[in-house]
C-alpha positions as CSV (number, residue, x, y, z in Angstrom):
1,X,23.5,-9.2,3.2
2,X,24.4,-11.6,0.5
3,X,22.5,-13.0,-2.1
4,X,20.9,-16.0,-0.4
5,X,20.4,-14.3,2.9
6,X,18.2,-11.7,0.9
7,X,16.7,-15.0,-0.6
8,X,15.6,-16.4,1.9
9,X,14.7,-12.4,4.1
10,X,12.3,-12.1,1.0
11,X,10.9,-15.7,1.0
12,X,9.5,-15.2,4.3
13,X,8.4,-11.5,3.9
14,X,6.2,-13.5,1.1
15,X,4.6,-15.6,4.0
16,X,4.0,-12.9,6.3
17,X,1.8,-11.6,3.8
18,X,0.4,-14.7,3.3
19,X,-0.1,-15.3,7.1
20,X,-1.7,-12.0,8.1
21,X,-4.6,-12.7,5.6
22,X,-5.3,-14.3,8.7
23,X,-6.7,-11.4,10.2
24,X,-9.5,-11.2,7.9
25,X,-10.4,-14.4,9.8
26,X,-10.9,-12.0,13.5
27,X,-14.0,-10.4,14.2
28,X,-12.3,-7.0,14.3
29,X,-14.2,-3.0,14.9
30,X,-12.2,-1.6,11.8
31,X,-9.2,-3.2,9.6
32,X,-6.3,-1.1,8.0
33,X,-7.0,-0.1,4.4
34,X,-3.4,0.7,4.1
35,X,-2.0,-2.7,4.7
36,X,-5.0,-4.5,2.6
37,X,-3.6,-2.5,-0.2
38,X,0.1,-3.5,1.2
39,X,-1.2,-7.0,0.9
40,X,-3.4,-7.0,-2.2
41,X,-0.3,-5.3,-4.0
42,X,2.5,-8.1,-2.8
43,X,0.5,-11.0,-2.7
44,X,1.2,-10.8,-7.1
45,X,4.4,-8.9,-6.9
46,X,6.4,-12.0,-6.1
47,X,4.7,-14.2,-8.7
48,X,5.0,-11.5,-11.8
49,X,8.6,-10.3,-10.9
50,X,11.8,-11.9,-11.2
51,X,12.1,-12.7,-7.0
52,X,13.7,-16.0,-5.6
53,X,9.7,-17.1,-5.6
54,X,8.9,-16.5,-9.0
55,X,12.7,-18.0,-9.8
56,X,12.3,-20.8,-8.3
57,X,8.7,-21.9,-9.3
58,X,9.8,-21.5,-13.0
59,X,12.4,-23.7,-12.5
60,X,10.2,-26.1,-10.6
61,X,8.1,-27.5,-14.3
62,X,4.3,-28.3,-13.6
63,X,4.6,-28.4,-9.8
64,X,6.1,-24.6,-9.5
65,X,2.3,-23.5,-12.3
66,X,0.2,-25.8,-9.9
67,X,1.3,-24.0,-7.2
68,X,1.7,-20.6,-9.7
69,X,-2.0,-20.9,-9.8
70,X,-3.1,-21.5,-6.0
71,X,-1.5,-18.7,-5.6
72,X,-3.1,-16.5,-8.8
73,X,-6.6,-18.3,-6.8
74,X,-5.8,-17.4,-3.9
75,X,-5.8,-13.3,-5.0
76,X,-8.8,-13.7,-6.6
77,X,-10.8,-15.1,-4.1
78,X,-9.0,-13.2,-1.2
79,X,-8.0,-9.6,-2.4
80,X,-8.6,-9.4,-6.8
81,X,-11.4,-6.4,-6.8
82,X,-14.5,-9.6,-7.0
83,X,-13.5,-11.1,-4.5
84,X,-17.1,-12.1,-1.6
85,X,-14.6,-11.8,1.5
86,X,-13.1,-8.5,1.1
87,X,-15.0,-5.7,-0.6
88,X,-14.0,-2.4,0.0
89,X,-16.7,0.4,1.0
90,X,-17.2,3.5,1.0
91,X,-17.1,3.1,5.0
92,X,-14.1,0.6,5.1
93,X,-13.3,-3.2,4.2
94,X,-16.0,-5.1,4.5
95,X,-15.4,-8.7,5.5
96,X,-17.8,-12.5,4.7
97,X,-17.3,-13.7,8.1
98,X,-19.3,-16.8,6.7
99,X,-16.3,-17.7,4.6
100,X,-13.7,-18.0,7.3
101,X,-13.3,-21.7,5.7
102,X,-12.7,-20.6,2.5
103,X,-9.6,-18.1,3.4
104,X,-8.7,-20.6,6.0
105,X,-8.5,-23.2,3.3
106,X,-6.0,-21.4,0.7
107,X,-4.2,-19.6,3.9
108,X,-2.7,-23.0,6.1
109,X,-1.3,-24.9,2.5
110,X,0.0,-21.9,1.2
111,X,1.9,-20.4,3.8
112,X,3.3,-24.4,4.4
113,X,4.3,-24.6,0.2
114,X,5.7,-21.3,1.0
115,X,7.6,-22.5,4.4
116,X,9.5,-25.5,2.2
117,X,11.2,-23.4,-0.4
118,X,11.8,-21.3,2.3
119,X,14.0,-24.2,4.0
120,X,14.7,-25.0,0.2
121,X,16.9,-22.1,0.2
122,X,17.8,-22.6,4.0
123,X,19.6,-26.0,3.3
124,X,22.0,-23.8,0.3
125,X,22.4,-21.3,2.9
126,X,23.8,-23.9,5.0
127,X,25.5,-25.6,3.4
128,X,27.6,-22.7,1.5
129,X,28.1,-21.3,5.5
130,X,25.9,-18.8,4.0
131,X,23.6,-19.1,7.0
132,X,23.6,-17.3,10.0
133,X,22.4,-17.0,13.5
134,X,20.2,-13.9,13.2
135,X,18.0,-15.3,10.8
136,X,18.4,-18.2,12.2
137,X,16.5,-16.6,15.5
138,X,14.0,-15.4,12.6
139,X,13.1,-17.8,11.1
140,X,12.0,-20.0,14.6
141,X,10.4,-17.2,15.7
142,X,8.4,-16.3,12.5
143,X,7.6,-20.6,13.4
144,X,6.2,-19.7,17.0
145,X,4.1,-16.4,16.0
146,X,2.2,-18.4,12.8
147,X,1.4,-21.2,14.9
148,X,-0.1,-19.2,17.3
149,X,-2.5,-17.0,15.4
150,X,-3.8,-20.7,13.0
151,X,-4.5,-21.5,17.2
152,X,-6.5,-18.2,17.1
153,X,-7.8,-18.0,14.6
154,X,-9.0,-21.1,13.6
155,X,-10.5,-21.8,17.8
156,X,-12.4,-19.2,18.1
157,X,-14.3,-20.8,15.1
158,X,-14.6,-23.9,16.4
159,X,-16.0,-22.4,19.5
160,X,-18.5,-21.1,16.5
161,X,-18.9,-23.9,15.0
162,X,-19.1,-26.6,18.6
163,X,-22.1,-23.9,19.5
164,X,-24.2,-23.5,17.3
165,X,-24.1,-27.3,16.1
166,X,-25.3,-28.1,19.8
167,X,-28.3,-25.0,18.9
168,X,-29.2,-26.9,15.7
169,X,-29.2,-30.9,17.3
170,X,-31.2,-28.6,20.7
171,X,-33.6,-26.7,18.4
172,X,-34.3,-30.2,16.7
173,X,-34.7,-32.1,19.5
174,X,-31.7,-33.8,19.4
175,X,-32.2,-34.9,15.6
176,X,-29.7,-34.9,12.8
177,X,-30.7,-32.3,10.4
178,X,-29.1,-31.3,7.5
179,X,-28.1,-27.6,8.8
180,X,-26.7,-29.5,12.0
181,X,-24.9,-32.2,9.4
182,X,-23.8,-29.0,7.6
183,X,-22.0,-27.7,10.5
184,X,-20.0,-30.4,11.5
185,X,-18.6,-31.1,8.1
186,X,-17.1,-27.4,8.8
187,X,-16.7,-28.8,12.6
188,X,-14.3,-31.2,10.6
189,X,-12.5,-29.4,8.0
190,X,-11.5,-27.3,11.4
191,X,-10.3,-29.7,12.9
192,X,-8.3,-31.2,9.8
193,X,-7.0,-27.8,9.5
194,X,-5.3,-27.7,13.1
195,X,-4.0,-31.4,12.5
196,X,-2.4,-30.5,9.8
197,X,-0.9,-27.1,11.7
198,X,0.4,-30.0,13.9
199,X,2.1,-32.5,11.2
200,X,4.0,-29.6,10.0
201,X,4.8,-27.7,12.4
202,X,8.9,-27.4,12.8
203,X,8.2,-25.9,16.6
204,X,9.3,-28.1,19.5
205,X,9.6,-25.5,23.2
206,X,7.6,-26.9,25.4
207,X,5.2,-23.2,25.7
208,X,4.1,-24.1,22.1
209,X,3.7,-28.1,22.8
210,X,2.2,-26.6,25.7
211,X,-1.2,-25.1,23.9
212,X,-0.6,-27.8,21.2
213,X,-1.9,-29.9,23.8
214,X,-4.8,-27.7,25.0
215,X,-6.3,-27.6,21.7
216,X,-6.4,-31.1,21.1
217,X,-7.4,-31.3,24.4
218,X,-11.0,-29.7,23.8
219,X,-11.2,-31.2,20.6
220,X,-11.3,-34.9,22.5
221,X,-13.6,-33.4,25.0
222,X,-16.2,-32.5,22.1
223,X,-15.4,-35.7,19.9
224,X,-16.1,-37.2,23.3
225,X,-13.1,-39.1,23.5
226,X,-12.4,-37.1,27.4
227,X,-13.7,-36.1,30.2
228,X,-14.4,-32.6,30.8
229,X,-12.4,-31.6,34.1
230,X,-14.4,-31.3,37.3
231,X,-16.5,-28.6,37.6
232,X,-15.4,-28.0,33.7
233,X,-18.2,-26.9,31.4
234,X,-17.7,-26.7,28.0
235,X,-17.6,-22.7,28.2
236,X,-15.4,-23.1,30.3
237,X,-12.3,-24.8,28.3
238,X,-12.4,-22.8,25.5
239,X,-12.4,-19.5,27.5
240,X,-9.3,-20.9,29.3
241,X,-7.7,-22.3,25.7
242,X,-8.5,-19.5,24.2
243,X,-6.9,-16.9,27.7
244,X,-3.9,-18.7,26.8
245,X,-3.7,-18.8,23.2
246,X,-3.9,-14.9,23.5
247,X,-1.6,-14.7,25.9
248,X,1.4,-17.0,23.4
249,X,0.3,-14.8,20.4
250,X,1.3,-11.6,22.6
251,X,4.5,-13.0,23.0
252,X,5.9,-14.1,20.0
253,X,4.5,-11.4,17.9
254,X,6.7,-9.4,20.2
255,X,9.8,-12.0,20.2
256,X,9.5,-11.8,16.2
257,X,9.6,-8.1,15.2
258,X,12.2,-7.9,17.8
259,X,14.2,-10.7,15.0
260,X,12.4,-9.4,11.7
261,X,12.2,-5.9,11.9
262,X,15.6,-4.9,11.5
263,X,16.5,-8.1,9.0
264,X,13.7,-6.4,6.6
265,X,14.8,-2.7,7.1
266,X,18.2,-4.2,6.4
267,X,17.2,-5.7,2.8
268,X,15.0,-2.5,2.1
269,X,18.7,-0.6,3.1
270,X,20.8,-3.2,0.7
271,X,18.1,-2.5,-2.2
272,X,18.6,1.5,-2.5
273,X,21.8,0.9,-2.1
274,X,21.8,-1.4,-5.0
275,X,19.5,1.0,-7.1
276,X,21.9,4.1,-6.8
277,X,25.0,3.4,-8.4
278,X,22.6,2.7,-11.4
279,X,20.4,6.2,-10.6
280,X,23.4,8.2,-11.0
281,X,24.8,6.0,-14.2
282,X,21.2,7.4,-15.4
283,X,21.3,10.7,-14.6
284,X,25.2,11.0,-16.0
285,X,24.0,9.1,-19.6
286,X,22.0,11.9,-19.3
287,X,23.9,14.7,-19.7
């Protein structure tokens, strides 16, 4: 594996850490504490050491400094010791599920920024005939799995918000209230994030676009821009889209791992081999 390929893989790995932060927008019986610590350490490691990301951002001038600041803000809000979103407690991780939007508003734009930087490195590799099929397949499968997770997390919250909004309006006998306005504002943010993801997606296969179309059909249903399917209710359409998304997540994760795991193992092995001569030299000097 040559240097540019290692750089691309390192950037992809960093974006996996960013992406996997979406885990904390899912309600789970428990969260792996070791995995949390791995992500917490990894978010800062890439911008504190001489990594491809750090080198790129240092050369990017003011824009690079802005992105560095955004990464640190992301770390402080989600992984920092004073984070109100995630707390380490005696029984494990405590997640404040009222702050999903804060997670989305940092993870989703940041993921796109890192993806753009990765694309710059990919373009360089292509021009120099250093981009191979294994990396190309990984990039494609990584894209599809990421979009699947965005669908899963955001649609879960959209469903909750939509029914909370209707409950608030019903309790107020159809009147607009500060509470319903607050929920409506959150719905708009979720829809905006889904639109942002769609605009930046590079996946074009029919399986992905079928899910995409279903997601935005539901959005048009709740906005009153599309009639519900015959004999279907809002709980029906949410249940259907969530079932299809869950299947897409399982499918894309499996394929992604098949491409990701071997390359990461190779990257780690290369790093260990590269350090051996230095270690042996140090020992001989000591002798």
